[in-house]
VOGU-3710 file (C-alpha; in Angstrom, 3 decimals, decimal comma):
1> xxxxxxxxxx> 5,501/11,723/-10,102  4,523/15,150/-9,086  4,589/14,841/-5,421  8,187/16,159/-4,258  10,220/14,544/-1,224  12,762/17,174/-1,577  13,158/17,871/2,503  13,677/13,916/2,727  16,235/13,587/0,212  18,359/16,298/1,677
11> xxxxxxxxxx> 18,239/14,516/4,897  19,966/11,398/3,085  22,913/13,678/2,638  23,151/14,139/6,811  26,638/13,086/7,857  28,409/11,624/11,404  27,301/13,369/14,361  24,016/15,012/12,658  20,640/14,488/13,737  17,751/13,034/11,702
21> xxxxxxxxxx> 14,268/13,885/12,611  11,407/12,137/10,757  9,551/8,885/10,179  10,506/5,381/10,698  10,565/4,498/6,701  13,045/7,653/6,417  15,332/6,272/9,148  15,120/2,825/7,220  16,246/4,576/4,069  19,081/6,686/5,598
31> xxxxxxxxxx> 19,973/3,435/7,460  20,544/1,665/3,875  22,844/4,371/2,904  25,019/3,970/6,204  25,179/0,414/5,507  27,208/0,454/2,216  24,066/-0,680/0,046  25,254/-1,299/-3,783  21,781/-1,216/-5,050  18,144/-1,160/-4,370
41> xxxxxxxxxx> 14,773/-1,855/-5,982  11,585/-2,614/-5,476  7,748/-2,146/-6,391  5,853/0,600/-4,244  3,121/-0,112/-1,940  1,676/1,038/1,433  3,090/1,443/3,944  6,807/1,398/2,784  6,167/3,022/-0,631  8,313/6,624/0,326
51> xxxxxxxxxx> 11,157/4,397/0,658  11,651/3,779/-3,332  9,956/7,458/-4,260  12,597/9,254/-1,848  15,404/6,988/-3,430  14,107/7,688/-6,691  14,026/11,201/-6,117  17,385/11,219/-4,970  18,995/10,164/-8,272  21,680/12,425/-8,325
61> xxxxxxxxxx> 22,990/11,815/-4,985  22,786/8,022/-5,290  24,847/8,680/-8,554  27,428/10,756/-6,158  27,546/7,500/-3,778  27,516/5,128/-7,082  24,341/3,189/-5,625  21,946/1,827/-8,472  18,346/2,495/-7,630  15,611/0,598/-10,043
71> xxxxxxxxxx> 11,675/0,856/-10,007  10,692/-2,581/-10,862  7,641/-3,605/-12,870  6,697/-5,909/-10,004  7,525/-7,359/-6,883  9,086/-10,498/-8,948  11,693/-8,775/-11,016  12,646/-6,818/-7,836  13,470/-9,925/-5,956  15,568/-11,406/-8,717
81> xxxxxxxxxx> 17,711/-8,249/-8,500  19,007/-9,834/-5,094  20,575/-12,327/-7,291  23,597/-9,836/-7,486  24,292/-10,881/-4,393  24,904/-14,480/-4,882  28,368/-14,345/-6,680  29,384/-10,871/-5,405  30,115/-8,835/-2,418  27,218/-6,590/-3,195
91> xxxxxxxxxx> 24,926/-5,520/-0,406  21,519/-5,214/-2,105  17,867/-4,184/-0,551  14,595/-4,264/-2,111  11,065/-3,565/-1,048  7,167/-3,894/-1,320  4,053/-4,576/0,092  3,573/-7,635/2,106  2,142/-10,482/1,980  0,959/-9,776/-1,615
101> xxxxxxxxxx> 3,901/-8,718/-2,852  5,737/-11,480/-1,266  3,655/-13,781/-3,151  4,629/-12,255/-6,496  7,884/-12,570/-5,540  7,877/-15,978/-4,437  9,729/-18,026/-6,791  12,516/-15,782/-7,319  12,835/-15,698/-3,075  12,817/-19,336/-3,126
111> xxxxxxxxxx> 15,384/-19,820/-5,681  17,484/-17,398/-3,739  17,123/-18,852/-0,426  18,470/-22,294/-1,765  22,047/-21,246/-2,864  22,349/-18,328/-0,181  24,106/-15,041/-0,695  27,680/-13,758/-0,735  26,826/-9,997/-0,466  23,941/-8,828/2,174
121> xxxxxxxxxx> 20,419/-9,254/0,828  17,500/-7,463/2,633  13,842/-7,609/1,699  12,180/-4,628/3,405  8,250/-5,805/3,215  5,311/-3,106/4,628  3,278/-5,909/6,873  0,032/-4,240/6,108  -1,830/-6,504/8,694  -5,056/-5,162/11,005
131> xxxxxxxxxx> -8,139/-3,296/10,658  -6,289/-0,348/8,346  -4,876/-3,199/5,959  -6,030/-3,150/2,471  -4,937/-6,589/1,559  -5,682/-10,346/2,792  -4,701/-10,907/6,445  -1,647/-13,332/6,523  1,915/-12,987/7,833  5,398/-13,092/6,261
141> xxxxxxxxxx> 6,523/-15,179/9,063  5,068/-18,613/7,328  7,112/-17,495/4,379  10,295/-16,949/6,172  9,962/-20,255/7,917  9,177/-22,113/4,721  12,028/-20,785/2,647  14,469/-20,684/6,075  14,959/-16,748/5,137  16,109/-14,497/8,156
151> xxxxxxxxxx> 12,750/-12,435/9,596  13,700/-9,310/11,297  10,739/-7,201/13,368  12,189/-4,124/14,778  11,266/-2,519/17,696  9,848/0,636/16,640  12,330/3,199/17,905  14,313/4,872/15,446  17,875/4,234/16,732  16,976/0,574/17,002
161> xxxxxxxxxx> 15,401/0,409/13,421  18,760/1,638/11,873  20,490/-0,721/13,865  18,637/-3,509/12,586  18,875/-2,674/9,184  22,577/-2,229/9,655  22,904/-5,650/11,545  20,486/-7,077/8,996  23,232/-6,896/6,339  25,796/-8,109/8,677
171> xxxxxxxxxx> 23,796/-10,990/9,675  22,681/-11,826/6,044  26,317/-12,508/5,288  27,538/-14,115/8,489  24,934/-16,969/7,332  24,815/-16,463/3,831  20,880/-16,008/4,203  18,609/-13,258/3,026  16,891/-11,434/5,417  13,472/-10,034/5,667
181> xxxxxxxxxx> 12,943/-6,834/7,385  9,249/-6,415/8,530  7,920/-3,039/8,932  4,208/-2,679/10,279  1,822/0,627/9,513  3,126/2,078/12,987  6,942/1,173/12,909  6,882/3,117/9,216  5,091/5,938/10,618  6,702/6,337/13,941
191> xxxxxxxxxx> 8,649/9,747/14,740  11,466/10,328/16,309  15,331/11,103/15,654  18,704/9,250/15,646  22,290/10,619/15,249  23,728/9,527/11,846  26,716/8,072/10,579  28,449/8,902/7,484  26,837/7,456/3,954  29,311/4,487/3,225
201> xxxxxxxxxx> 29,727/4,178/-0,566  29,977/0,583/-1,741  33,099/-0,934/-2,592  31,853/-2,330/-5,996  29,414/0,328/-7,367  28,344/2,170/-10,533  31,767/4,176/-10,098  34,140/1,196/-9,083  33,155/-1,618/-11,540  34,046/-4,775/-11,286
211> xxxxxxxxxx> 37,064/-5,829/-13,967  35,729/-9,431/-14,564  32,627/-11,547/-14,143  32,304/-13,898/-11,033  33,664/-17,595/-12,110  31,044/-20,299/-13,125  29,725/-22,245/-10,089  27,397/-24,544/-10,138  26,765/-25,043/-6,401  25,391/-21,723/-6,474
221> xxxxxxxxxx> 22,541/-22,381/-8,963  19,166/-23,390/-7,355  19,160/-26,593/-9,638  19,484/-30,254/-9,011  21,401/-31,947/-7,809  23,104/-28,553/-6,139  19,889/-28,084/-4,337  20,147/-31,152/-2,124  23,319/-30,224/-0,507  21,989/-26,646/0,089
231> xxxxxxxxxx> 19,013/-27,924/1,824  21,396/-29,665/4,171  23,451/-26,067/4,405  20,328/-24,407/5,270  19,804/-26,331/8,488  23,626/-27,526/9,325  25,423/-24,408/8,773  23,340/-21,223/8,112  20,649/-21,466/10,732  23,512/-22,183/13,790
241> xxxxxxxxxx> 25,475/-19,219/12,119  22,346/-17,004/12,163  21,563/-18,002/15,900  25,163/-17,652/16,821  25,762/-14,008/15,442  21,930/-13,480/16,938  23,145/-14,117/20,583  26,820/-12,720/20,188  25,596/-9,234/18,713  22,511/-8,972/20,977
251> xxxxxxxxxx> 19,913/-8,643/18,224  17,113/-9,360/20,683  16,831/-7,252/23,660  16,131/-8,307/27,383  14,695/-5,775/29,277  14,621/-6,529/32,924  12,218/-5,707/35,390  12,203/-3,284/38,307  11,019/-5,985/40,674  13,548/-7,863/42,450
261> xxxxxxxxxx> 14,987/-11,335/41,403  13,183/-13,308/44,002  9,616/-12,056/42,898  10,697/-12,022/39,284  8,621/-15,180/38,262  6,605/-13,942/35,356  7,645/-12,632/32,012  6,566/-11,718/28,343  7,953/-12,155/24,982  6,763/-9,963/22,447
271> xxxxxxxxxx> 7,775/-9,581/18,606  9,773/-6,436/18,456  7,409/-4,591/16,220  4,870/-4,825/19,262  6,869/-3,682/22,027  5,852/-0,224/22,104  2,059/-1,309/22,010  2,655/-3,568/25,085  4,699/-0,822/27,070  1,629/1,511/26,214
281> xxxxxxxxxx> -0,674/-1,537/27,553  1,331/-2,124/30,553  0,940/1,878/31,542  -2,610/1,477/32,165  -1,834/-1,380/35,247  0,907/1,630/36,287  3,483/-1,419/35,289  5,412/0,258/33,182  7,068/4,372/33,251  7,243/6,643/30,628
291> xxxxxxxxxx> 10,313/5,365/29,219  9,176/1,676/28,838  10,686/0,410/32,217  8,371/-2,362/33,061  7,732/-4,284/36,609  8,939/-7,550/35,453  10,977/-8,855/32,369  10,619/-8,441/28,703  12,158/-10,292/25,833  11,867/-8,330/22,958
301> xxxxxxxxxx> 12,382/-10,448/19,464  13,988/-8,029/17,168  14,401/-11,395/14,815  11,498/-13,309/15,061  13,146/-16,216/12,818  15,109/-18,092/13,594  14,490/-18,031/17,083  17,573/-18,942/19,642  16,432/-21,960/21,579  18,990/-21,329/24,563
311> xxxxxxxxxx> 18,207/-17,514/24,632  14,384/-18,235/24,915  15,098/-21,385/27,579  17,516/-19,089/29,695  14,684/-16,224/29,483  11,807/-18,556/30,654  14,242/-20,728/33,477  12,902/-20,075/36,947  9,636/-18,239/35,725  6,290/-19,604/36,598
321> xxxxxxxxxx> 4,937/-18,138/33,861  5,578/-16,250/30,406  3,022/-14,418/28,270  4,150/-14,504/24,365  2,575/-11,622/22,473  2,593/-12,449/18,991  0,088/-10,895/16,434  -1,641/-12,503/13,799  -2,203/-16,356/13,359  -1,263/-19,166/13,059
331> xxxxxxxxxx> 0,915/-18,423/16,421  4,184/-19,794/15,107  6,223/-18,246/17,914  4,177/-19,467/20,568  4,638/-22,843/19,311  8,217/-23,040/18,829  8,822/-21,582/22,235  6,567/-24,278/23,888  8,626/-26,961/21,680  11,668/-25,651/22,898
341> xxxxxxxxxx> 10,581/-25,791/26,728  9,631/-29,164/26,441  12,713/-30,473/24,735  14,652/-28,818/27,464  12,167/-30,182/30,258  11,178/-26,557/31,710  7,848/-26,423/33,333  7,437/-22,951/32,828  3,671/-22,041/31,787  3,263/-20,556/28,346
351> xxxxxxxxxx> 0,441/-18,472/27,308  -0,546/-16,384/24,261  -3,558/-17,038/22,010  -5,288/-18,398/24,873  -5,670/-15,177/26,425  -5,087/-13,004/23,812  -6,991/-12,988/20,443  -6,058/-15,374/17,754  -6,421/-12,861/14,669  -6,803/-9,206/14,074
361> xxxxxxxxxx> -4,537/-6,558/15,174  -3,058/-6,018/18,448  -4,110/-2,639/19,599  -3,269/-1,324/23,060  -6,912/-2,594/24,328  -6,139/-5,824/23,039  -3,143/-6,546/24,625  -4,180/-5,071/27,641  -7,297/-7,128/27,997  -5,192/-10,513/27,551
371> xxxxxxxxxx> -2,663/-9,060/30,151  -5,286/-8,952/32,786  -6,045/-12,568/32,436  -2,501/-13,342/32,461  -1,667/-11,405/35,720  -4,972/-12,193/37,427  -3,876/-15,921/37,111  -0,220/-15,578/37,687  0,642/-12,542/39,514  -2,032/-11,720/41,669
381> xxxxxxxxxx> -0,072/-9,547/43,810  0,325/-7,064/41,084  -2,318/-3,706/40,632  -4,981/-4,570/38,014  -7,483/-2,294/39,055  -6,267/0,772/36,899  -5,937/-1,386/33,841  -9,664/-3,280/34,583  -10,963/0,591/35,409  -9,585/1,730/31,892
391> xxxxxxxxxx> -10,937/-1,200/30,144  -14,631/-1,042/31,474  -14,677/2,834/31,032  -13,774/1,801/27,364  -16,692/-0,299/26,634  -19,014/2,143/28,770  -18,010/5,118/26,483  -18,757/2,753/23,370  -22,391/1,855/24,777  -23,200/5,559/25,854
401> xxxxxxxxxx> -22,420/6,433/22,341  -24,338/4,036/20,510  -27,230/4,910/23,157  -26,881/8,404/21,797  -27,416/7,751/18,270  -30,886/7,584/16,852  -30,007/5,432/14,268  -26,928/3,920/13,124  -24,441/5,951/11,330  -24,784/5,768/7,582
411> xxxxxxxxxx> -22,166/3,997/5,712  -19,195/5,711/4,334  -17,108/3,641/2,156  -13,688/4,391/0,499  -14,503/6,113/-2,857  -13,001/7,565/-6,177  -11,685/11,003/-5,745  -13,535/13,860/-6,821  -12,829/14,401/-10,602  -11,543/10,795/-11,060
421> xxxxxxxxxx> -11,598/9,682/-14,604  -12,567/5,858/-13,715  -16,026/7,113/-12,137  -17,330/8,165/-15,308  -16,559/4,711/-17,131  -18,407/3,011/-14,381  -21,578/5,385/-14,503  -21,100/4,239/-18,570  -21,235/0,619/-17,344  -23,922/1,340/-15,434
431> xxxxxxxxxx> -26,166/2,747/-18,350  -24,979/-0,297/-20,467  -25,854/-3,178/-18,441  -29,322/-1,234/-18,415  -29,331/-2,083/-22,107  -27,523/-5,549/-22,894  -28,129/-6,976/-19,412  -25,617/-7,765/-16,317  -22,215/-9,119/-16,883  -19,649/-10,783/-14,733
441> xxxxxxxxxx> -17,041/-8,157/-13,560  -13,820/-9,510/-12,731  -12,205/-6,880/-10,836  -8,559/-5,777/-9,782  -6,251/-4,105/-7,411  -6,192/-0,529/-8,203  -8,033/2,502/-7,903  -10,889/0,928/-9,854  -11,576/-1,434/-7,179  -13,602/1,528/-5,509
451> xxxxxxxxxx> -16,163/0,588/-8,033  -16,906/-2,493/-5,744  -18,602/0,051/-3,339  -21,864/2,184/-3,686  -23,050/3,402/-6,192  -21,567/1,072/-8,553  -21,348/-2,352/-6,871  -19,188/-3,726/-9,709  -16,599/-6,887/-9,066  -17,395/-10,563/-8,715
461> xxxxxxxxxx> -13,710/-11,262/-7,768  -10,432/-9,778/-6,975  -7,669/-12,150/-7,190  -4,317/-10,347/-7,389  -3,040/-7,186/-9,343  -2,994/-7,372/-12,868  -5,083/-11,212/-12,492  -8,252/-9,743/-13,425  -8,640/-11,052/-17,126  -6,792/-14,257/-16,105
471> xxxxxxxxxx> -9,376/-14,919/-13,256  -12,291/-14,842/-15,411  -10,978/-17,726/-17,615  -12,923/-20,338/-15,709  -16,506/-18,522/-15,721  -16,136/-16,884/-19,359  -16,914/-20,475/-20,979  -20,179/-21,141/-18,919  -21,863/-17,776/-19,446  -24,205/-16,744/-21,974
481> xxxxxxxxxx> -23,137/-13,146/-22,099  -19,320/-12,093/-22,465  -17,427/-11,446/-19,116  -15,757/-8,253/-18,508  -12,331/-8,027/-16,794  -11,220/-4,569/-15,682  -7,391/-3,381/-14,670  -5,773/-0,299/-14,519  -2,306/0,482/-16,473  -0,344/0,146/-13,473
491> xxxxxxxxxx> -1,834/-3,848/-13,162  -1,574/-4,021/-17,018  2,546/-3,433/-16,792  2,550/-5,193/-13,500  1,001/-8,692/-14,239  -1,894/-8,300/-16,989  0,067/-8,446/-20,091  1,555/-11,593/-19,519  -0,866/-13,706/-17,390  -3,841/-12,115/-18,591
501> xxxxxxxxxx> -3,489/-10,994/-22,351  -1,293/-13,434/-23,994  -2,954/-16,661/-22,293  -6,273/-14,708/-23,339  -4,916/-14,519/-27,049  -3,385/-17,983/-27,334  -6,824/-19,430/-25,836  -8,756/-17,456/-28,596  -10,938/-16,131/-25,484  -13,947/-14,459/-26,600
511> xxxxxxxxxx> -14,023/-11,951/-23,283  -13,916/-8,032/-22,825  -11,047/-6,234/-21,054  -11,453/-2,828/-19,918  -7,865/-0,891/-19,326  -7,963/2,141/-17,170  -5,212/4,254/-18,708  -4,661/7,073/-16,200  -0,925/7,206/-16,722  0,341/6,265/-13,484
521> xxxxxxxxxx> 0,321/3,569/-10,801  -2,090/5,693/-9,009  -3,307/3,781/-6,101  0,001/3,401/-4,623  1,132/7,330/-4,948  1,112/7,994/-8,523  4,340/6,409/-9,334  5,443/6,474/-13,050  5,101/3,744/-15,494  6,119/3,009/-18,968
531> xxxxxxxxxx> 3,119/4,519/-20,182  3,506/8,196/-18,195  3,288/10,697/-20,061  6,819/12,693/-20,054  7,777/16,010/-18,767  7,778/17,903/-22,262  3,920/16,497/-22,721  3,006/17,470/-19,258  4,246/21,326/-19,966  2,674/21,302/-22,949
541> xxxxxxxxxx> -1,006/21,091/-21,590  -0,629/22,530/-17,871  -4,591/23,804/-18,170  -5,804/20,544/-20,090  -6,528/16,717/-19,314  -3,457/15,149/-20,815  -4,666/13,469/-24,135  -2,831/9,765/-23,523  -4,785/8,790/-26,676  -2,325/10,842/-28,823
551> xxxxxxxxxx> 0,441/11,436/-26,888  1,386/7,532/-25,400  0,417/4,628/-27,242  2,582/2,313/-25,530  -0,206/0,064/-24,385  -2,330/-0,105/-27,575  0,966/-0,814/-29,632  1,993/-3,645/-27,139  -1,712/-4,911/-27,635  -1,664/-4,866/-31,361
561> xxxxxxxxxx> 1,657/-6,141/-31,678  0,536/-9,190/-29,793  -2,449/-9,669/-31,903  -5,246/-7,499/-30,461  -7,912/-6,858/-33,448  -10,852/-5,446/-31,777  -9,226/-2,713/-29,897  -10,816/0,830/-28,807  -9,368/3,823/-27,188  -12,276/6,096/-25,641
571> xxxxxxxxxx> -11,877/9,576/-23,497  -13,027/8,520/-19,910  -14,920/11,270/-19,607  -17,074/10,910/-22,481  -19,735/8,711/-20,827  -22,148/8,217/-23,777  -19,619/7,334/-26,026  -18,085/4,958/-23,390  -21,232/3,423/-23,105  -21,676/2,907/-26,820
581> xxxxxxxxxx> -18,473/0,974/-27,015  -19,410/-1,223/-24,119  -22,482/-1,879/-26,083  -20,674/-2,808/-28,896  -17,948/-5,070/-26,955  -20,507/-7,352/-25,425  -23,033/-7,638/-28,750  -20,396/-7,682/-31,632  -20,342/-10,609/-33,672  -16,453/-10,289/-33,800
591> xxxxxxxxxx> -14,866/-13,257/-31,642  -11,709/-13,220/-29,536  -10,261/-10,730/-26,897  -11,759/-7,273/-27,195  -10,213/-4,380/-25,361  -11,341/-0,996/-24,362  -8,861/2,076/-23,293  -10,309/4,254/-20,997  -8,023/7,135/-21,231  -8,140/10,057/-18,734
601> xxxxxxxxxx> -5,186/11,530/-16,755  -5,243/10,549/-12,864  -6,867/13,710/-11,412  -4,897/14,242/-8,619  -1,755/14,315/-10,946  -3,360/16,924/-12,833  -4,482/19,177/-9,848  -0,903/18,669/-8,640  0,409/20,096/-11,727  -2,307/22,718/-12,801
611> xxxxxxxxxx> -2,964/24,726/-9,273  0,779/25,605/-8,994  0,037/26,885/-12,430  -3,108/28,850/-12,144  -1,398/30,226/-8,619  1,318/31,923/-10,515  -1,047/33,006/-13,374  -3,072/35,099/-10,455  0,091/35,971/-8,719  1,254/37,623/-12,027
621> xxxxxxxxxx> -2,355/39,323/-12,447  -3,465/37,144/-15,320  -6,724/36,297/-16,572  -8,045/32,567/-15,356  -11,033/30,984/-16,085  -11,949/27,885/-14,077  -15,078/25,820/-14,726  -17,602/24,800/-12,151  -20,792/22,975/-12,263  -23,885/23,439/-10,570
631> xxxxxxxxxx> -27,773/22,302/-10,212  -30,764/24,826/-10,844  -32,752/24,208/-7,675  -35,972/25,286/-9,687  -35,426/22,320/-12,400  -34,418/19,484/-9,989  -37,226/17,291/-9,513  -35,676/15,564/-6,342  -35,235/12,142/-8,293  -31,616/11,756/-7,471
641> xxxxxxxxxx> -30,737/9,383/-10,064  -27,734/11,393/-10,901  -26,193/10,916/-7,591  -27,190/7,325/-8,017  -25,083/7,030/-11,264  -22,333/9,156/-10,260  -21,273/8,687/-6,703  -19,402/12,162/-6,768  -18,330/13,355/-3,502  -19,314/17,036/-4,411
651> xxxxxxxxxx> -22,452/16,139/-5,692  -24,611/15,811/-2,876  -28,136/17,004/-1,387  -29,669/19,811/0,179  -32,990/20,613/1,500  -35,214/22,481/-1,213  -36,289/26,144/-0,976  -39,391/25,130/-2,899  -42,200/24,490/-0,060  -44,025/22,018/-2,994
661> xxxxxxxxxx> -41,029/19,947/-3,019  -40,815/17,588/-0,198  -37,618/15,865/-0,963  -34,187/17,536/-0,978  -32,647/18,667/-4,320  -29,133/17,857/-5,992  -26,549/20,235/-5,437  -22,844/20,728/-6,387  -20,766/21,624/-3,409  -17,086/23,367/-3,151
671> xxxxxxxxxx> -14,415/21,086/-3,916  -15,926/20,523/-7,756  -12,600/20,226/-10,021  -14,753/20,605/-13,020  -14,369/17,299/-14,303  -17,969/17,672/-16,333  -19,034/14,123/-15,374  -22,516/15,141/-13,732  -23,430/16,915/-17,124  -22,145/13,704/-19,081
681> xxxxxxxxxx> -24,227/11,457/-17,070  -27,155/13,912/-17,545  -26,951/13,656/-21,119  -25,739/9,892/-21,876  -28,817/8,908/-19,402  -31,063/11,398/-20,559  -31,636/12,621/-17,152  -33,485/16,266/-16,018  -31,663/19,443/-17,666  -30,749/20,411/-14,377
691> xxxxxxxxxx> -27,263/20,900/-14,431  -25,382/23,781/-15,808  -21,833/24,787/-16,345  -20,382/28,163/-15,232  -16,885/29,651/-16,179  -15,427/31,743/-12,999  -12,902/34,036/-14,429  -10,434/36,054/-12,002  -8,580/38,928/-13,327  -11,085/39,588/-16,353
701> xxxxxxxxxx> -10,381/42,137/-18,973  -11,791/45,362/-19,119  -14,401/44,140/-21,893  -15,154/41,183/-19,398  -15,769/43,677/-16,692  -18,226/45,881/-18,832  -20,366/42,878/-20,419  -20,941/41,610/-16,787  -21,988/45,021/-15,702  -24,793/45,508/-18,622
711> xxxxxxxxxx> -25,637/41,626/-18,002  -26,425/42,465/-14,455  -28,105/45,342/-15,079  -30,743/43,563/-17,492  -31,240/41,105/-15,073  -32,051/43,517/-12,373  -34,576/45,040/-14,795  -36,253/41,707/-15,687  -36,459/40,781/-12,240  -37,273/43,934/-9,935
721> x> -37,120/43,577/-6,487
//
């Protein structure tokens, strides 16, 4: 990938006594090295993408330490890496986006959790939950409970997060159980600093090889009858060992209240990851200071599974009421706490989802609203007016803003980047459907999912990364017209090749598969994949679109090798050619799977390569030509079909200078990258000829300057003032 993490890589080398300043995810990465991790793998996904990206770019330093780093093809292959820790004293860490990544990895994780591990195993998941999430709203907690995996939810403060990584490995080894470390978006991006320790080269590593493999031990296989004993070990040995370690090492934190013990009759139990949000909410009541010290006790659960019944009971004993702040549903923690208190015969009132919303992200405002209800019921002597005024003022501001708007704000859905090679493909699909009729479109995870928004509106289902072709299997036999499945090259290698293509060929499916071949897993940060152009190919065409057709045939060779006979590779930006190819795929008499590979390099990666190259030419005083597109105001009719067909953010509207034209005209604003889609659409759809192409020449030669002067003179003579 072209994005550089050079600064972050340098910070990984910091040693004892030095201070690291940065985001939470970088602190987690550094903590892995301080913990003596031997191998790291994973599949990128927000909000934890940078962990693997930084380690991949730090390949030279990882080699110095002897740490093996592997970018895996999917989360299942990453989870399977942890099998190294079953027989060997190797500390391993893998990472991915949850809950979708955890679902993909489920089979490997279950088979890992059953026999347990010898070396510490840490699964770092980005818990992408809440209003800014890009995935289904579920929790990793259910999976941890189901498989008896440890679940760490660290309080978002860098020293504590580093401590929980180091202790997570030790806890995993103490109870022979893999541990999940979940990081919300706010934990990944919280900024701070911590004092580093020296990185620890692993005792067994790429530089210190094992002389012999481990001896065969059937009891460490997740295979009956060994699994029957393993299930008993989970409950009889591993969970008790985990609970002992949690208490002995003080992994969960108790923050004593500032009020006297006599009036210490309420308390709060909070997931560690929500502690900062809770403190900020308490500050609205003047019940916590700037350093987080609250008026009453708080139990912050850095380990949310398993809970320690004795610790929960001790915290609740003597209190009239306790509020459980648990984000998401169902309320697993609250239910377990209630059960614990009932078994201990404690009368402490437990509140949680009865006062806080059941689902959705727990923002400061949400938590404050629940605190008002809780404290009004159980601590009426505490000041509530400030928080109530704050909540009332927030509601009033919203109403005031809504009243000031003459009409609702226009929707602003996510969309493709400017110049994205996938936009013209969906423009071609629009044109093709105008001729052959509407088709069922099975969409997929990735940049192309933006086509579900206007102006396209394509995509009946999204059922998982690389699952589009498989998801149309039930509907294809019921339709009179062939269904279309869309996936990216990232999704193709992640899951689509096996779950979609192989199944379709085996079942002799008559359907159409459209693969967006942009050369990267673009939606997760343009990480490289097996079909990414190599550095030599990029260097050979710094000012051009990389032609993946001629340079990298990995996808096409794979499909041909599997038996695909109807295969077309079409440049993405050639709208008319793509339209004709789509129409042929929908109407041909040829049976079986028909595959169209839409070839076009990711525009972000192209710009990251081209812009520095152009800047170097300009700095050297060399001639530079940039292509721009525009719309002739005099020719534009104001029909705006070009915008409805494109959706490009640089193709927009402006008022016409012609008093006879009531409607605004189309215009191309700054930001155009010269992809040519607007002109291609105008040609393919036989639109008005209002688009024009210009070449902006910087540092022109003498002949060009002379020719330009002559042209200006002629134009001035023909159009006198």
